[in-house]
C-alpha positions in Angstrom: -26.6 145.3 -122.0 -22.5 144.4 -122.1 -22.6 142.5 -124.7 -24.4 144.7 -127.1 -21.5 147.3 -126.0 -19.3 145.2 -126.5 -19.7 143.9 -130.1 -20.1 148.3 -130.7 -17.1 148.5 -129.6 -15.8 145.8 -131.6 -17.4 146.9 -134.6 -16.2 150.7 -134.2 -12.7 149.1 -133.5 -13.2 147.5 -137.0 -14.4 150.2 -139.0 -11.3 151.8 -138.0 -8.5 149.7 -138.9 -7.4 149.1 -134.6 -6.4 145.7 -133.7 -7.5 145.0 -130.4 -3.7 144.9 -129.0 -3.6 148.8 -130.6 -6.6 149.7 -128.9 -5.0 147.9 -125.3 -1.6 150.2 -125.8 -3.5 153.0 -125.6 -5.6 152.2 -123.3 -2.6 151.1 -120.8 -4.5 147.7 -120.6 -3.4 144.1 -121.6 -5.2 143.0 -125.2 -7.2 140.5 -122.7 -8.8 143.2 -121.1 -9.4 145.1 -123.7 -11.0 141.8 -125.4 -13.0 141.1 -122.2 -14.8 144.7 -122.5 -15.5 142.9 -126.4 -16.9 140.7 -125.3 -19.3 141.7 -122.8 -17.6 140.2 -120.1 -16.3 143.3 -117.5 -18.5 146.2 -116.9 -17.1 149.4 -118.8 -17.1 152.4 -116.7 -18.0 156.3 -118.0 -14.6 157.4 -118.0 -13.3 154.5 -119.8 -16.2 154.4 -122.6 -15.2 158.6 -122.5 -11.3 157.4 -123.4 -12.3 154.7 -125.6 -14.7 157.0 -128.2 -11.5 159.7 -128.1 -9.4 156.9 -129.3 -12.1 155.6 -132.3 -12.9 159.8 -132.4 -16.5 159.4 -131.9 -18.4 160.5 -129.3 -20.4 157.6 -125.7 -23.6 158.1 -127.7 -22.3 157.0 -131.2 -20.2 154.0 -129.3 -23.7 153.0 -127.3 -26.0 153.6 -130.4 -27.9 156.8 -128.3 -27.6 159.0 -131.8 
């Protein structure tokens, strides 16, 4: 599941034109930390997922493809 969500994050990031570094800066985390989220190497909590959804101007449901 983590890899699936990570892939969705990558797709959304690319569609919105952000780099990993830009998203990481907005989240106040290291670029490598955000990269691990996209690769599914680390768990993502709901609060962080909400922050990312806000950056991409979408919903959590859209990020995890529930719509």
